[in-house]
PDB file with one MODEL, atoms N, CA, C and O in Angstrom:
MODEL        1
ATOM      1  N   MET A   1     102.944  -9.787  39.561  1.00  0.00           N
ATOM      2  CA  MET A   1     101.593 -10.286  39.608  1.00  0.00           C
ATOM      3  C   MET A   1     100.969 -10.125  38.208  1.00  0.00           C
ATOM      4  O   MET A   1     100.967  -9.031  37.644  1.00  0.00           O
ATOM      5  N   THR A   2     100.453 -11.207  37.671  1.00  0.00           N
ATOM      6  CA  THR A   2      99.859 -11.156  36.336  1.00  0.00           C
ATOM      7  C   THR A   2      98.369 -10.879  36.462  1.00  0.00           C
ATOM      8  O   THR A   2      97.724 -11.369  37.389  1.00  0.00           O
ATOM      9  N   PRO A   3      97.820 -10.102  35.545  1.00  0.00           N
ATOM     10  CA  PRO A   3      96.374  -9.828  35.612  1.00  0.00           C
ATOM     11  C   PRO A   3      95.578 -11.085  35.241  1.00  0.00           C
ATOM     12  O   PRO A   3      95.998 -11.888  34.408  1.00  0.00           O
ATOM     13  N   GLU A   4      94.447 -11.222  35.872  1.00  0.00           N
ATOM     14  CA  GLU A   4      93.581 -12.375  35.579  1.00  0.00           C
ATOM     15  C   GLU A   4      92.903 -12.172  34.226  1.00  0.00           C
ATOM     16  O   GLU A   4      92.474 -11.064  33.904  1.00  0.00           O
ATOM     17  N   PRO A   5      92.807 -13.220  33.451  1.00  0.00           N
ATOM     18  CA  PRO A   5      92.125 -13.070  32.155  1.00  0.00           C
ATOM     19  C   PRO A   5      90.633 -12.790  32.373  1.00  0.00           C
ATOM     20  O   PRO A   5      89.998 -13.334  33.276  1.00  0.00           O
ATOM     21  N   ARG A   6      90.121 -11.948  31.537  1.00  0.00           N
ATOM     22  CA  ARG A   6      88.688 -11.620  31.649  1.00  0.00           C
ATOM     23  C   ARG A   6      87.859 -12.783  31.114  1.00  0.00           C
ATOM     24  O   ARG A   6      88.194 -13.404  30.105  1.00  0.00           O
ATOM     25  N   ARG A   7      86.814 -13.043  31.795  1.00  0.00           N
ATOM     26  CA  ARG A   7      85.909 -14.102  31.337  1.00  0.00           C
ATOM     27  C   ARG A   7      84.886 -13.489  30.389  1.00  0.00           C
ATOM     28  O   ARG A   7      84.351 -12.407  30.629  1.00  0.00           O
ATOM     29  N   ARG A   8      84.643 -14.193  29.341  1.00  0.00           N
ATOM     30  CA  ARG A   8      83.640 -13.729  28.381  1.00  0.00           C
ATOM     31  C   ARG A   8      82.245 -14.044  28.922  1.00  0.00           C
ATOM     32  O   ARG A   8      82.040 -15.080  29.553  1.00  0.00           O
ATOM     33  N   PRO A   9      81.302 -13.160  28.676  1.00  0.00           N
ATOM     34  CA  PRO A   9      79.931 -13.501  29.068  1.00  0.00           C
ATOM     35  C   PRO A   9      79.428 -14.644  28.194  1.00  0.00           C
ATOM     36  O   PRO A   9      79.892 -14.809  27.066  1.00  0.00           O
ATOM     37  N   PRO A  10      78.508 -15.415  28.691  1.00  0.00           N
ATOM     38  CA  PRO A  10      78.027 -16.545  27.885  1.00  0.00           C
ATOM     39  C   PRO A  10      77.392 -16.048  26.581  1.00  0.00           C
ATOM     40  O   PRO A  10      76.716 -15.020  26.553  1.00  0.00           O
ATOM     41  N   ALA A  11      77.624 -16.788  25.530  1.00  0.00           N
ATOM     42  CA  ALA A  11      77.068 -16.423  24.224  1.00  0.00           C
ATOM     43  C   ALA A  11      75.552 -16.593  24.253  1.00  0.00           C
ATOM     44  O   ALA A  11      75.039 -17.505  24.902  1.00  0.00           O
ATOM     45  N   PRO A  12      74.843 -15.726  23.559  1.00  0.00           N
ATOM     46  CA  PRO A  12      73.385 -15.891  23.523  1.00  0.00           C
ATOM     47  C   PRO A  12      73.010 -17.190  22.827  1.00  0.00           C
ATOM     48  O   PRO A  12      73.740 -17.697  21.976  1.00  0.00           O
ATOM     49  N   ASP A  13      71.879 -17.702  23.202  1.00  0.00           N
ATOM     50  CA  ASP A  13      71.418 -18.973  22.636  1.00  0.00           C
ATOM     51  C   ASP A  13      70.807 -18.709  21.263  1.00  0.00           C
ATOM     52  O   ASP A  13      69.591 -18.566  21.133  1.00  0.00           O
ATOM     53  N   ARG A  14      71.653 -18.647  20.246  1.00  0.00           N
ATOM     54  CA  ARG A  14      71.193 -18.309  18.902  1.00  0.00           C
ATOM     55  C   ARG A  14      70.353 -19.421  18.287  1.00  0.00           C
ATOM     56  O   ARG A  14      69.468 -19.153  17.474  1.00  0.00           O
ATOM     57  N   ASP A  15      70.618 -20.644  18.662  1.00  0.00           N
ATOM     58  CA  ASP A  15      69.847 -21.748  18.104  1.00  0.00           C
ATOM     59  C   ASP A  15      68.386 -21.647  18.530  1.00  0.00           C
ATOM     60  O   ASP A  15      67.483 -21.886  17.728  1.00  0.00           O
ATOM     61  N   ARG A  16      68.159 -21.297  19.782  1.00  0.00           N
ATOM     62  CA  ARG A  16      66.793 -21.151  20.267  1.00  0.00           C
ATOM     63  C   ARG A  16      66.104 -19.984  19.568  1.00  0.00           C
ATOM     64  O   ARG A  16      64.927 -20.080  19.220  1.00  0.00           O
ATOM     65  N   ASP A  17      66.824 -18.884  19.359  1.00  0.00           N
ATOM     66  CA  ASP A  17      66.247 -17.740  18.664  1.00  0.00           C
ATOM     67  C   ASP A  17      65.892 -18.094  17.227  1.00  0.00           C
ATOM     68  O   ASP A  17      64.856 -17.670  16.715  1.00  0.00           O
ATOM     69  N   ARG A  18      66.747 -18.866  16.582  1.00  0.00           N
ATOM     70  CA  ARG A  18      66.482 -19.254  15.197  1.00  0.00           C
ATOM     71  C   ARG A  18      65.266 -20.175  15.113  1.00  0.00           C
ATOM     72  O   ARG A  18      64.431 -20.031  14.219  1.00  0.00           O
ATOM     73  N   ARG A  19      65.171 -21.120  16.048  1.00  0.00           N
ATOM     74  CA  ARG A  19      64.000 -22.018  16.048  1.00  0.00           C
ATOM     75  C   ARG A  19      62.722 -21.236  16.285  1.00  0.00           C
ATOM     76  O   ARG A  19      61.699 -21.527  15.665  1.00  0.00           O
ATOM     77  N   THR A  20      62.761 -20.257  17.163  1.00  0.00           N
ATOM     78  CA  THR A  20      61.584 -19.434  17.427  1.00  0.00           C
ATOM     79  C   THR A  20      61.199 -18.643  16.188  1.00  0.00           C
ATOM     80  O   THR A  20      60.016 -18.525  15.870  1.00  0.00           O
ATOM     81  N   THR A  21      62.180 -18.105  15.493  1.00  0.00           N
ATOM     82  CA  THR A  21      61.907 -17.342  14.280  1.00  0.00           C
ATOM     83  C   THR A  21      61.317 -18.229  13.189  1.00  0.00           C
ATOM     84  O   THR A  21      60.371 -17.834  12.508  1.00  0.00           O
ATOM     85  N   VAL A  22      61.869 -19.419  13.024  1.00  0.00           N
ATOM     86  CA  VAL A  22      61.350 -20.342  12.009  1.00  0.00           C
ATOM     87  C   VAL A  22      59.919 -20.754  12.353  1.00  0.00           C
ATOM     88  O   VAL A  22      59.059 -20.807  11.473  1.00  0.00           O
ATOM     89  N   PHE A  23      59.665 -21.044  13.620  1.00  0.00           N
ATOM     90  CA  PHE A  23      58.318 -21.426  14.035  1.00  0.00           C
ATOM     91  C   PHE A  23      57.332 -20.280  13.784  1.00  0.00           C
ATOM     92  O   PHE A  23      56.223 -20.506  13.300  1.00  0.00           O
ATOM     93  N   ALA A  24      57.735 -19.062  14.112  1.00  0.00           N
ATOM     94  CA  ALA A  24      56.863 -17.912  13.888  1.00  0.00           C
ATOM     95  C   ALA A  24      56.590 -17.707  12.399  1.00  0.00           C
ATOM     96  O   ALA A  24      55.471 -17.362  12.018  1.00  0.00           O
ATOM     97  N   ALA A  25      57.593 -17.914  11.563  1.00  0.00           N
ATOM     98  CA  ALA A  25      57.409 -17.762  10.120  1.00  0.00           C
ATOM     99  C   ALA A  25      56.466 -18.824   9.569  1.00  0.00           C
ATOM    100  O   ALA A  25      55.620 -18.524   8.727  1.00  0.00           O
ATOM    101  N   LEU A  26      56.604 -20.055  10.035  1.00  0.00           N
ATOM    102  CA  LEU A  26      55.700 -21.125   9.591  1.00  0.00           C
ATOM    103  C   LEU A  26      54.265 -20.876  10.047  1.00  0.00           C
ATOM    104  O   LEU A  26      53.318 -21.122   9.301  1.00  0.00           O
ATOM    105  N   LEU A  27      54.112 -20.390  11.268  1.00  0.00           N
ATOM    106  CA  LEU A  27      52.779 -20.076  11.776  1.00  0.00           C
ATOM    107  C   LEU A  27      52.151 -18.941  10.981  1.00  0.00           C
ATOM    108  O   LEU A  27      50.961 -18.987  10.672  1.00  0.00           O
ATOM    109  N   LEU A  28      52.930 -17.931  10.651  1.00  0.00           N
ATOM    110  CA  LEU A  28      52.435 -16.823   9.851  1.00  0.00           C
ATOM    111  C   LEU A  28      52.039 -17.293   8.454  1.00  0.00           C
ATOM    112  O   LEU A  28      51.012 -16.864   7.930  1.00  0.00           O
ATOM    113  N   ALA A  29      52.835 -18.162   7.848  1.00  0.00           N
ATOM    114  CA  ALA A  29      52.518 -18.683   6.517  1.00  0.00           C
ATOM    115  C   ALA A  29      51.242 -19.526   6.543  1.00  0.00           C
ATOM    116  O   ALA A  29      50.420 -19.438   5.631  1.00  0.00           O
ATOM    117  N   ALA A  30      51.077 -20.335   7.580  1.00  0.00           N
ATOM    118  CA  ALA A  30      49.868 -21.155   7.683  1.00  0.00           C
ATOM    119  C   ALA A  30      48.635 -20.277   7.885  1.00  0.00           C
ATOM    120  O   ALA A  30      47.572 -20.551   7.327  1.00  0.00           O
ATOM    121  N   SER A  31      48.780 -19.239   8.672  1.00  0.00           N
ATOM    122  CA  SER A  31      47.658 -18.318   8.892  1.00  0.00           C
ATOM    123  C   SER A  31      47.283 -17.604   7.599  1.00  0.00           C
ATOM    124  O   SER A  31      46.102 -17.455   7.287  1.00  0.00           O
ATOM    125  N   ALA A  32      48.281 -17.167   6.854  1.00  0.00           N
ATOM    126  CA  ALA A  32      48.019 -16.487   5.587  1.00  0.00           C
ATOM    127  C   ALA A  32      47.350 -17.432   4.593  1.00  0.00           C
ATOM    128  O   ALA A  32      46.442 -17.029   3.865  1.00  0.00           O
ATOM    129  N   ALA A  33      47.793 -18.677   4.561  1.00  0.00           N
ATOM    130  CA  ALA A  33      47.188 -19.656   3.646  1.00  0.00           C
ATOM    131  C   ALA A  33      45.736 -19.929   4.026  1.00  0.00           C
ATOM    132  O   ALA A  33      44.873 -20.017   3.152  1.00  0.00           O
ATOM    133  N   ALA A  34      45.463 -20.062   5.310  1.00  0.00           N
ATOM    134  CA  ALA A  34      44.087 -20.307   5.752  1.00  0.00           C
ATOM    135  C   ALA A  34      43.194 -19.108   5.447  1.00  0.00           C
ATOM    136  O   ALA A  34      42.049 -19.277   5.027  1.00  0.00           O
ATOM    137  N   LEU A  35      43.702 -17.919   5.653  1.00  0.00           N
ATOM    138  CA  LEU A  35      42.920 -16.715   5.362  1.00  0.00           C
ATOM    139  C   LEU A  35      42.651 -16.595   3.870  1.00  0.00           C
ATOM    140  O   LEU A  35      41.536 -16.258   3.472  1.00  0.00           O
ATOM    141  N   ALA A  36      43.646 -16.864   3.042  1.00  0.00           N
ATOM    142  CA  ALA A  36      43.452 -16.815   1.596  1.00  0.00           C
ATOM    143  C   ALA A  36      42.437 -17.864   1.153  1.00  0.00           C
ATOM    144  O   ALA A  36      41.608 -17.590   0.286  1.00  0.00           O
ATOM    145  N   TYR A  37      42.489 -19.048   1.731  1.00  0.00           N
ATOM    146  CA  TYR A  37      41.544 -20.124   1.396  1.00  0.00           C
ATOM    147  C   TYR A  37      40.111 -19.691   1.699  1.00  0.00           C
ATOM    148  O   TYR A  37      39.205 -19.910   0.895  1.00  0.00           O
ATOM    149  N   VAL A  38      39.914 -19.076   2.863  1.00  0.00           N
ATOM    150  CA  VAL A  38      38.575 -18.644   3.255  1.00  0.00           C
ATOM    151  C   VAL A  38      38.110 -17.490   2.391  1.00  0.00           C
ATOM    152  O   VAL A  38      36.966 -17.488   1.935  1.00  0.00           O
ATOM    153  N   LEU A  39      38.971 -16.507   2.153  1.00  0.00           N
ATOM    154  CA  LEU A  39      38.571 -15.341   1.381  1.00  0.00           C
ATOM    155  C   LEU A  39      38.336 -15.666  -0.087  1.00  0.00           C
ATOM    156  O   LEU A  39      37.532 -15.001  -0.740  1.00  0.00           O
ATOM    157  N   LEU A  40      39.012 -16.664  -0.612  1.00  0.00           N
ATOM    158  CA  LEU A  40      38.822 -17.028  -2.012  1.00  0.00           C
ATOM    159  C   LEU A  40      37.673 -18.013  -2.218  1.00  0.00           C
ATOM    160  O   LEU A  40      37.415 -18.426  -3.349  1.00  0.00           O
ATOM    161  N   GLY A  41      36.999 -18.384  -1.174  1.00  0.00           N
ATOM    162  CA  GLY A  41      35.815 -19.207  -1.319  1.00  0.00           C
ATOM    163  C   GLY A  41      35.952 -20.615  -0.797  1.00  0.00           C
ATOM    164  O   GLY A  41      34.938 -21.286  -0.605  1.00  0.00           O
ATOM    165  N   GLY A  42      37.135 -21.086  -0.563  1.00  0.00           N
ATOM    166  CA  GLY A  42      37.312 -22.411   0.013  1.00  0.00           C
ATOM    167  C   GLY A  42      36.844 -23.519  -0.906  1.00  0.00           C
ATOM    168  O   GLY A  42      36.906 -23.402  -2.130  1.00  0.00           O
ATOM    169  N   HIS A  43      36.383 -24.579  -0.308  1.00  0.00           N
ATOM    170  CA  HIS A  43      35.950 -25.782  -1.018  1.00  0.00           C
ATOM    171  C   HIS A  43      34.559 -25.549  -1.602  1.00  0.00           C
ATOM    172  O   HIS A  43      33.621 -25.263  -0.858  1.00  0.00           O
ATOM    173  N   HIS A  44      34.414 -25.668  -2.917  1.00  0.00           N
ATOM    174  CA  HIS A  44      33.140 -25.374  -3.573  1.00  0.00           C
ATOM    175  C   HIS A  44      32.252 -26.592  -3.758  1.00  0.00           C
ATOM    176  O   HIS A  44      31.035 -26.444  -3.870  1.00  0.00           O
ATOM    177  N   ASP A  45      32.810 -27.766  -3.794  1.00  0.00           N
ATOM    178  CA  ASP A  45      32.020 -28.968  -4.014  1.00  0.00           C
ATOM    179  C   ASP A  45      31.658 -29.582  -2.673  1.00  0.00           C
ATOM    180  O   ASP A  45      32.537 -30.082  -1.972  1.00  0.00           O
ATOM    181  N   PRO A  46      30.367 -29.556  -2.294  1.00  0.00           N
ATOM    182  CA  PRO A  46      29.998 -30.178  -1.018  1.00  0.00           C
ATOM    183  C   PRO A  46      30.189 -31.685  -1.091  1.00  0.00           C
ATOM    184  O   PRO A  46      30.043 -32.289  -2.153  1.00  0.00           O
ATOM    185  N   LEU A  47      30.507 -32.269   0.017  1.00  0.00           N
ATOM    186  CA  LEU A  47      30.714 -33.710   0.044  1.00  0.00           C
ATOM    187  C   LEU A  47      29.408 -34.457  -0.150  1.00  0.00           C
ATOM    188  O   LEU A  47      29.385 -35.528  -0.756  1.00  0.00           O
ATOM    189  N   GLU A  48      28.330 -33.901   0.358  1.00  0.00           N
ATOM    190  CA  GLU A  48      27.023 -34.532   0.197  1.00  0.00           C
ATOM    191  C   GLU A  48      26.021 -33.453  -0.177  1.00  0.00           C
ATOM    192  O   GLU A  48      25.774 -32.532   0.601  1.00  0.00           O
ATOM    193  N   THR A  49      25.447 -33.564  -1.364  1.00  0.00           N
ATOM    194  CA  THR A  49      24.465 -32.579  -1.800  1.00  0.00           C
ATOM    195  C   THR A  49      23.097 -32.955  -1.234  1.00  0.00           C
ATOM    196  O   THR A  49      22.881 -34.104  -0.848  1.00  0.00           O
ATOM    197  N   PRO A  50      22.191 -32.015  -1.182  1.00  0.00           N
ATOM    198  CA  PRO A  50      20.845 -32.353  -0.679  1.00  0.00           C
ATOM    199  C   PRO A  50      20.167 -33.448  -1.497  1.00  0.00           C
ATOM    200  O   PRO A  50      19.352 -34.194  -0.953  1.00  0.00           O
ATOM    201  N   ASP A  51      20.478 -33.567  -2.794  1.00  0.00           N
ATOM    202  CA  ASP A  51      19.888 -34.621  -3.627  1.00  0.00           C
ATOM    203  C   ASP A  51      20.401 -36.001  -3.228  1.00  0.00           C
ATOM    204  O   ASP A  51      19.699 -36.997  -3.403  1.00  0.00           O
ATOM    205  N   ASP A  52      21.616 -36.068  -2.694  1.00  0.00           N
ATOM    206  CA  ASP A  52      22.188 -37.341  -2.309  1.00  0.00           C
ATOM    207  C   ASP A  52      21.700 -37.804  -0.940  1.00  0.00           C
ATOM    208  O   ASP A  52      21.788 -38.990  -0.623  1.00  0.00           O
ATOM    209  N   ALA A  53      21.196 -36.901  -0.140  1.00  0.00           N
ATOM    210  CA  ALA A  53      20.774 -37.239   1.206  1.00  0.00           C
ATOM    211  C   ALA A  53      19.515 -38.113   1.150  1.00  0.00           C
ATOM    212  O   ALA A  53      18.641 -37.882   0.315  1.00  0.00           O
ATOM    213  N   PRO A  54      19.419 -39.095   2.017  1.00  0.00           N
ATOM    214  CA  PRO A  54      18.214 -39.919   1.994  1.00  0.00           C
ATOM    215  C   PRO A  54      16.982 -39.104   2.401  1.00  0.00           C
ATOM    216  O   PRO A  54      17.034 -38.265   3.300  1.00  0.00           O
ATOM    217  N   SER A  55      15.908 -39.372   1.726  1.00  0.00           N
ATOM    218  CA  SER A  55      14.671 -38.630   1.971  1.00  0.00           C
ATOM    219  C   SER A  55      13.916 -39.243   3.164  1.00  0.00           C
ATOM    220  O   SER A  55      13.829 -40.463   3.303  1.00  0.00           O
ATOM    221  N   THR A  56      13.394 -38.390   3.990  1.00  0.00           N
ATOM    222  CA  THR A  56      12.590 -38.867   5.119  1.00  0.00           C
ATOM    223  C   THR A  56      11.121 -38.950   4.745  1.00  0.00           C
ATOM    224  O   THR A  56      10.312 -39.422   5.544  1.00  0.00           O
ATOM    225  N   ALA A  57      10.752 -38.495   3.533  1.00  0.00           N
ATOM    226  CA  ALA A  57       9.348 -38.535   3.107  1.00  0.00           C
ATOM    227  C   ALA A  57       8.879 -39.964   2.920  1.00  0.00           C
ATOM    228  O   ALA A  57       7.696 -40.242   3.119  1.00  0.00           O
ATOM    229  N   ALA A  58       9.755 -40.879   2.547  1.00  0.00           N
ATOM    230  CA  ALA A  58       9.367 -42.254   2.301  1.00  0.00           C
ATOM    231  C   ALA A  58       9.115 -43.014   3.605  1.00  0.00           C
ATOM    232  O   ALA A  58       8.543 -44.103   3.584  1.00  0.00           O
ATOM    233  N   TRP A  59       9.525 -42.464   4.705  1.00  0.00           N
ATOM    234  CA  TRP A  59       9.356 -43.151   5.978  1.00  0.00           C
ATOM    235  C   TRP A  59       7.938 -43.046   6.512  1.00  0.00           C
ATOM    236  O   TRP A  59       7.558 -43.800   7.407  1.00  0.00           O
ATOM    237  N   GLY A  60       7.158 -42.131   5.982  1.00  0.00           N
ATOM    238  CA  GLY A  60       5.768 -42.035   6.366  1.00  0.00           C
ATOM    239  C   GLY A  60       5.581 -41.036   7.390  1.00  0.00           C
ATOM    240  O   GLY A  60       4.457 -40.817   7.840  1.00  0.00           O
TER     241      GLY A  60
ENDMDL
END
């Protein structure tokens, strides 16, 4: 009687783990970039200054 070959357990899903790690790293990098942008002052030139806004005084 020959012994039955042992079955290997299924291999872990390394591709899914790698995708999760890459996604987490990208999310962390985006968060760090957004935090640095806010802490360093962000956008300094307003798109519309108060001088450019139409005046309501002329309407009466």
